[in-house]
N, C-alpha and C positions, 0 to 999 in steps of 0.2 A: 608316126607323126603324119599330120594331114598335109602340110605344105612345108616348103623349105623355110627354115627358121632364119630370120634376119640376124646379121652379125651382132647387133646391139643386144639381142636376147642371149646369144651364146656367151657374150662377154658378161652380162649380168648374172647368168646362172653360174658361171665359173667363180665370180666374186662372192656370190651368196654362199657357196660351199655348203650346200644342203647336207645335213647329217640325217641318218635314217630315222632318228627319233625327234627331229625338230618339230616344233609347233610354229607354223608360219602364217602370217597374215599378208595377203597381197591386196593393196588398196588400188582400185581402178584397174581391174584385171582385163578389161576389154574382152576380146574374143577367146581368152584363155590360153594363149600361146605360151607365155611364161609359166602360167599355172600348171600346164601339162608337164613341163620340164621339171618343175618343183615336185609335183605329185609322184612322178615316176621314180624319184630318188628316195621317197619316204617308205619306211617299213612300219614302225610303230608310231611315227609322227603323223601330223595332220595339217592340211592346208585349209585355211578359210579365205576365200577370195570374194571380194565385193566390188561392185560397180554400180553407179547410179542409173545406168542405161539398161532397161529391160531387154532390149534387142541384143546388146552385147552379152549380157548374162545368158540369154538363150543360146547364143553361139558357143559360149564357153562351156555350158552344160553339155551341149551336143558333142563338143570336142573331147570332153573329159568324163564321159559316161562311166568308163570302167573304174576310174578313180573314185567317183561318187559312189558307185555300187559297192566298192571294196571298203568304203568308209575312210579313205585317205583324204578326200576332199569334199568340201561343201561350198556352194556358190550362192550368194544372196544379192538381190537387187536392193541396194541400200547406200545411203551416204555414210561416210565414216562416223559422223556424229550420232548415228543410230546404233552403233555397235554396243554390245554388252560390255560395260567397262570392267566387269570381273574376269573377262577372258584374259589369258596371259600367253605371250608369244616369245619364243627365242629370237625370232627374226621377223621384222616387219619391213616390207618392201613396197615401192611404188615406182612406176616408170611413166614419166610425163604427166604427173598429177600436180595441178597448179596450187594445191594447198601449201606446198613448200616454197613458193616463190614470194611470199610476203608473210610477215608475222601473223599467225593465226593462233593466238593463245588457247582457245577452247579445243581446237583439233589437236594441237601439239600436246596439250595437257592430257588428253585422252590417250594419245599414242604413248606418252611417257608412262601412264598408269598401266597400259596393257603390256608394256615391254617388261619381260622378266628381268630380275637382277642379272647383270652380265649379258643381257640381251642386246641386240644390235639393230639399228635402223639403217636401211639402205635406200637412198634417194637417187634415182637414175633419171637423167634427162638426155634427150637428143634434140636440141633445138633445130628449127628449120634452116638456120644460118649459123655461121661460125661466130659464136659469142660465148664460148665455153668457159673462159677464165672468169668473166664477169658473172656468169651464171653460177659458178661455184661460190663466189663471194655472196651473191644474193641468197642462195640456199643456206650457207653457213650463218648468215646474219639472222635469217628467219628461225633457224634451229636454235641458235644461241638465245634468242628472245623467248623461245618456247621451253627453255630449260635443258637443252641438249649440249653435249660437248662433242665437237667434231673430232673424230678419230683420224680420218684419212680423206683426202680428196684425190680423185683420179680423172684424167682426161684421156680418152682413147680416140685416136684419129680413125674415122671411117666415113663411108659415103652415106648420105649426102653432106653430113656435117659431123663434127666430132661429138662424141657422147661423153657425159660426165657422170661420176658417181661420188656422192658424199656419204661417208659412213659416220654414224654418231651413236653415242650411248647417252642414256638418261643421266643428267647431272644430279646425283643423289646426295 
């Protein structure tokens, strides 16, 4: 690992409970810190990580060279809306991605379509200030409007502010 991993990512990885054969999509992967942790847990599974920022994707690619070379991970500079809607994932995750803060039917419809039956969506946020409970409600409202059923919501106290996780399944 390149740098000390922040507590929020350790918590997220534990909740994701990556299985060796999982097909995972990470939306807004940034510099690839969480992607690295996901990829190292995969054997026959695969990670597809996307981010709109070319600079962030370049850093993520540098960090995750061995997983790219082994075929466990692929990184693309792209918006969620540019994804191939025929891809299917066991788990879709995002950390601090604003698409989940307001109803966005096209994006959520695409995520629903890409989520396998019994697949799970994990939405993580660590806001800059303590507003965790209202943030959970905002995320749940947006997900419900997009055809998801909230499974669980969690708040974890950490520095500098609490982090939240809302898990959901596609309402089929």
